[in-house]
C-alpha positions in Angstrom: 117.7 108.0 78.5 121.1 108.1 80.1 124.4 109.0 78.3 126.4 106.7 80.7 128.5 104.0 79.1 130.7 101.3 80.6 133.8 103.4 80.6 132.1 106.5 82.1 133.5 107.1 85.6 131.0 106.9 88.5 131.1 108.2 92.1 129.7 105.5 94.4 129.8 106.6 98.0 133.4 107.2 98.9 134.7 105.5 95.8 135.6 107.0 92.4 135.0 104.2 90.0 137.0 104.4 86.8 134.3 102.4 85.0 130.8 100.9 85.5 131.8 97.2 85.0 131.7 95.6 88.5 133.2 92.2 89.4 130.5 90.3 91.2 131.0 88.2 94.3 131.7 84.7 93.1 132.4 81.6 95.2 135.4 79.8 93.9 136.3 77.4 96.7 140.1 77.9 96.3 140.9 78.1 100.0 139.7 78.5 103.5 142.6 80.9 104.0 143.3 83.2 101.0 146.8 83.1 99.7 149.1 84.0 96.7 146.8 82.4 94.1 143.8 84.5 95.3 145.9 87.6 95.1 146.7 86.8 91.4 143.1 86.1 90.6 141.7 89.3 92.0 144.6 91.4 90.7 144.0 90.1 87.2 140.5 91.8 87.4 141.7 95.0 88.9 140.4 96.7 85.6 137.0 96.5 87.2 135.4 99.7 88.4 135.0 97.8 91.7 135.7 94.3 92.8 133.3 92.6 95.3 135.0 89.7 96.9 133.6 86.1 97.0 131.2 85.5 99.9 133.2 85.4 103.1 132.1 83.9 106.4 131.7 86.0 109.5 132.0 83.0 112.0 133.6 79.6 112.1 130.2 77.9 111.7 128.3 78.7 108.5 130.3 77.3 105.6 128.6 76.1 102.5 131.9 74.9 100.7 134.7 73.3 102.5 137.2 75.7 100.9 135.4 78.9 101.0 137.1 81.7 102.9 136.3 83.3 106.3 137.3 86.6 108.0 137.5 85.3 111.5 141.0 83.9 112.1 144.3 85.9 112.2 145.7 83.9 109.2 142.5 84.7 107.2 142.9 88.4 107.8 146.5 88.2 106.9 145.7 86.3 103.7 143.1 88.7 102.7 145.5 91.6 103.3 147.8 90.0 100.6 144.8 90.1 98.2 143.9 93.7 98.9 147.5 94.8 98.6 147.8 93.1 95.2 144.6 94.7 93.9 145.6 98.1 95.1 149.0 97.7 93.5 147.2 97.0 90.2 145.1 100.1 90.6 141.9 98.5 91.7 139.3 98.9 94.4 138.0 95.8 96.4 135.4 95.4 99.0 134.4 92.3 101.0 131.0 90.6 100.7 130.2 89.1 104.1 127.7 86.2 104.2 126.1 83.9 106.8 124.3 81.1 105.0 122.0 80.2 107.8 119.5 77.4 107.3 121.1 76.0 104.2 124.3 75.0 106.0 124.8 71.2 106.3 126.1 69.8 109.6 128.9 67.9 107.8 130.6 71.3 107.3 129.7 72.7 110.7 131.7 70.2 112.8 128.5 68.5 113.6 126.7 71.6 115.0 123.1 72.3 114.3 122.5 74.8 111.5 120.1 77.6 112.2 117.7 80.1 110.6 115.0 82.7 111.5 112.5 79.7 112.1 112.8 76.0 112.3 111.8 75.6 108.7 114.0 73.6 106.2 114.5 74.7 102.7 112.5 72.5 100.4 113.7 70.8 97.3 117.2 70.6 95.9 120.1 68.8 97.4 123.1 70.1 99.3 125.2 70.8 96.3 128.8 70.2 97.5 128.1 66.6 98.6 126.7 65.3 95.4 126.6 67.7 92.6 130.2 68.7 92.9 131.9 65.4 93.9 135.3 66.9 92.8 135.4 69.3 95.7 137.9 68.2 98.2 137.9 67.6 101.9 134.3 66.1 102.1 133.4 62.6 102.8 131.2 61.4 100.0 129.4 58.6 101.8 126.5 57.4 99.8 124.3 57.1 102.9 124.9 60.8 103.8 121.7 62.8 103.8 122.3 65.5 101.3 118.9 67.2 101.3 118.5 70.4 103.2 118.2 69.8 106.9 115.8 71.4 109.3 117.4 74.3 111.2 117.0 75.4 114.8 115.3 78.8 115.2 117.7 81.4 116.4 117.0 82.3 120.0 118.8 85.7 119.8 119.4 87.0 116.3 121.4 89.9 117.8 124.2 87.5 118.3 124.5 87.1 114.5 124.3 90.8 114.0 127.4 91.1 116.3 129.2 88.3 114.4 128.7 90.4 111.2 129.9 93.5 113.1 133.3 91.8 114.1 133.7 90.5 110.6 133.3 94.2 109.2 136.0 95.2 111.7 138.3 92.3 110.5 137.7 93.3 106.9 139.0 96.9 107.6 142.1 95.3 109.2 142.6 93.3 106.1 142.8 96.4 104.0 139.5 96.3 102.1 137.9 99.5 100.7 134.5 98.7 102.2 132.0 95.9 102.7 128.9 94.5 101.1 126.2 92.7 103.1 125.0 89.6 101.4 121.2 89.9 101.7 120.4 87.7 98.6 120.0 84.1 97.3 118.4 82.5 100.3 121.1 83.0 102.9 120.6 84.2 106.4 119.8 87.9 105.8 117.5 87.0 102.9 115.8 84.2 105.1 114.7 86.9 107.6 113.3 89.0 104.7 111.3 86.2 103.2 108.0 85.1 104.9 108.5 81.5 103.6 111.5 81.2 105.9 110.7 83.6 108.6 107.6 82.7 110.7 108.7 84.7 113.8 106.1 86.7 115.8 108.7 88.7 117.8 110.5 92.0 116.8 112.3 90.0 114.0 109.3 88.7 112.0 105.7 89.0 111.2 105.1 92.3 109.2 107.3 93.3 106.3 108.8 96.0 108.5 109.8 93.5 111.3 111.1 91.0 108.7 113.4 93.8 107.4 114.8 94.5 110.9 117.7 91.9 110.6 118.9 93.2 107.2 118.7 96.8 108.5 120.5 96.0 111.8 123.3 94.2 109.9 123.6 97.1 107.5 123.7 99.6 110.4 126.5 97.5 112.0 128.4 97.9 108.8 127.9 101.6 108.9 129.0 101.8 112.5 132.4 100.3 111.4 132.9 101.8 108.0 130.6 104.8 107.5 127.6 104.7 105.2 129.6 105.7 102.1 131.6 102.5 102.2 128.8 100.1 102.7 126.6 98.2 100.1 124.1 95.5 100.2 123.1 92.7 97.7 119.5 91.8 97.4 117.6 89.2 95.2 113.9 90.3 95.6 112.7 87.7 93.1 113.9 84.8 95.1 114.0 81.4 93.7 117.4 80.3 94.7 117.6 78.1 97.9 113.8 77.9 98.1 113.1 81.6 98.5 109.8 83.2 97.2 106.8 85.1 98.4 103.8 86.2 96.6 104.3 89.1 94.2 102.4 91.6 96.4 104.2 90.5 99.5 107.5 90.8 97.7 106.6 94.3 96.5 105.5 95.4 100.0 108.7 94.1 101.7 111.2 95.4 99.3 109.4 98.8 98.9 109.8 99.3 102.7 113.4 97.9 102.7 114.6 100.1 99.8 113.1 103.2 101.4 114.9 102.5 104.7 118.1 101.8 102.8 117.7 105.1 100.9 117.4 106.9 104.2 120.6 105.3 105.5 122.5 106.9 102.6 124.7 103.8 101.9 127.0 103.7 98.9 124.8 101.4 96.8 122.2 98.7 96.6 123.1 95.7 94.4 120.1 94.0 92.9 120.1 90.6 91.3 117.1 90.3 88.9 115.3 87.0 88.2 116.9 84.6 85.8 116.1 81.0 85.2 119.5 79.5 86.4 118.9 80.8 89.9 115.3 79.6 90.0 115.6 75.9 89.3 112.3 74.9 91.1 110.3 77.9 89.8 109.9 79.3 93.2 110.7 82.9 92.5 108.6 85.9 91.6 109.6 87.7 88.4 110.5 91.3 88.6 112.8 93.1 86.2 115.3 95.8 87.3 113.0 98.7 86.3 110.8 97.8 89.3 113.6 98.4 91.8 115.0 101.4 89.9 111.6 103.0 90.4 111.7 102.4 94.1 115.3 103.3 95.1 116.7 106.7 94.6 120.4 105.9 95.4 123.1 104.2 93.3 121.8 100.9 92.0 124.0 98.1 90.7 122.3 95.5 88.5 123.1 91.9 88.3 121.6 88.8 87.0 122.8 87.0 83.8 123.2 90.2 81.8 125.2 90.0 78.6 127.4 93.2 78.0 125.1 94.2 75.2 122.0 93.9 77.5 123.8 95.7 80.2 124.7 98.6 77.9 120.9 99.0 77.3 120.2 98.9 81.0 122.7 101.8 81.5 121.3 103.7 78.5 117.7 103.4 79.8 118.8 104.4 83.3 117.7 101.1 84.9 121.1 100.9 86.8 124.1 103.1 87.5 126.5 100.2 86.9 126.4 96.6 85.8 127.7 93.7 87.9 129.1 90.5 86.1 130.1 87.2 87.6 130.8 84.4 85.2 131.6 86.7 82.3 134.2 88.5 84.5 135.7 85.2 85.7 136.2 84.0 82.1 137.3 87.4 80.8 139.7 89.4 83.0 139.6 92.2 80.5 135.8 92.5 80.6 135.6 96.3 80.8 137.5 96.6 77.4 135.4 93.8 75.8 132.1 95.2 77.1 132.8 98.6 75.9 134.1 97.6 72.5 131.5 94.9 71.9 134.1 92.1 71.7 133.0 88.6 72.0 133.6 86.8 75.4 135.4 83.7 76.4 133.0 81.0 77.5 132.9 80.2 81.3 133.9 76.6 82.2 131.6 75.4 84.8 133.6 72.2 85.3 136.5 74.2 86.8 134.3 76.6 88.9 134.9 75.0 92.3 137.9 72.7 91.9 141.2 73.6 93.5 144.2 75.0 91.5 144.9 77.4 88.8 142.9 75.8 85.9 139.7 77.9 85.3 140.9 80.3 87.9 143.9 82.4 86.7 144.4 81.0 83.1 141.6 82.7 81.2 143.1 84.7 78.3 142.6 88.3 77.6 141.4 89.3 74.0 144.8 90.6 72.9 146.4 87.3 74.0 144.3 85.3 71.6 145.5 84.2 68.2 143.5 85.2 65.1 142.1 81.7 64.9 141.1 81.6 68.6 139.4 85.0 68.2 137.3 83.7 65.3 136.3 80.6 67.4 135.4 82.9 70.3 133.2 85.0 68.0 131.3 81.9 66.8 131.0 80.4 70.3 129.8 83.8 71.8 127.3 84.3 69.1 125.6 81.0 70.0 125.7 81.9 73.8 124.0 85.2 73.1 121.3 83.6 71.1 120.6 81.1 73.9 120.5 84.0 76.3 118.0 85.9 74.2 115.7 82.8 74.0 115.8 82.4 77.8 114.9 86.1 78.4 111.9 85.7 76.0 110.2 83.7 78.8 110.0 86.7 81.0 106.8 88.5 79.6 104.9 85.2 79.7 106.0 84.4 83.3 104.9 88.0 84.3 101.5 87.2 82.8 101.2 83.9 84.7 102.4 85.5 87.9 99.8 88.3 87.6 97.1 85.7 87.0 98.2 83.7 90.2 98.2 86.9 92.2 94.8 87.8 91.0 93.5 84.5 92.4 95.2 85.0 95.7 93.7 88.5 96.0 90.2 87.2 95.1 90.6 84.7 98.0 91.5 87.4 100.3 88.8 89.8 99.1 91.1 92.6 98.5 92.4 94.7 95.6 95.2 93.4 93.5 97.8 96.1 94.2 100.5 94.0 92.4 98.7 94.1 89.2 98.3 97.9 89.3 102.0 98.2 90.1 102.9 95.8 87.3 101.1 97.7 84.5 103.8 100.4 83.9 106.5 97.9 84.5 105.1 95.5 81.9 104.8 98.4 79.5 108.5 99.4 80.1 109.5 95.8 79.5 107.7 96.0 76.1 109.4 99.3 75.2 112.9 98.3 76.4 113.1 94.7 75.4 116.6 93.6 74.6 118.0 93.9 71.0 118.2 90.7 69.0 121.8 89.4 68.9 122.2 90.3 65.3 121.5 93.9 66.0 123.8 94.3 69.0 126.9 96.4 68.9 
């Protein structure tokens, strides 16, 4: 058991975090070039132990949203500098998450250019979300005849070119005044695509074995280290997959990330940020279910945990030592004072999905702090939050059964291959820990 709580300071690489409540990278689609509104938004959340910026593009091609920011043009660097200055003035720390989306780009946002990936394999299922699911997003032609499914990418001829794009972005982030960088290696985007055998069928130095599939992620991380030093670099991973058609067998996932985490440990980077499996990010049931205890057992360095945690559940994760700090996205968007609410067990404002990606201030800089609410509004917030917690508990109850189903599927795969089921052996202590550490029912939470 750990004695760490949310307001316990934490040394993470070069940064002395004042608390263990981290603001997750969250796409908000408020501007291709950051400006005064973004400066207000991030400064409002400077109470975080660390802010990780929204995913930011390292080249002009590679946007998923028409109003997502980049870090390639002088005006973007200048815009981000206003953001970092505002956060620093408010006493906060902010690093930039850099992301290339790879095969899940759509040509309509790439000036007609071909999208690309490790291999010429399109992501299956789903639709390109900006074009249909979020019709309120501006600057996109909503032609009913537009093909909004994922499109087949071209296989990258020279992946090193993309490593170099990342390297330049890391340099630009330093010019913009950030405190460090995070490599986005999760959620089915380019770095993750190289890691996952369902998207990477290469037979050269960039694919094939788990070690070769990890090369791109490790080379991008090393490029960040070259620019910033290891103690100002982090990486985000989502080993469970699911989102954007990611997902390997359980044993292959375990083999890949066991190797990757060991290599990252050896690089002595500031942290690894792991997103666990949760149903919202696995809409087509493509993912493999692992809980945070799996990765905590494999990585010796500082581990940040993410993935639909409530503050009460995150407090348990800290207490059990499954993570060194907790990363919150939607909850931090809706609650600029989240460190206070998390520590004191106060109910949270609900996140408004309808304003997640629309332009303007609504749902962006107008969420109230607890002390700004009237007594009536506080009572309404308590009742609404109790319902949300209960729904969250019901969703997490699916995990043990999913683990059983997954183990059974893996056993069938191993029988076909005629080999031992290493995944099931590895799963046994994890399953027992899940049983021992199951989340408290909502009515027993602090």
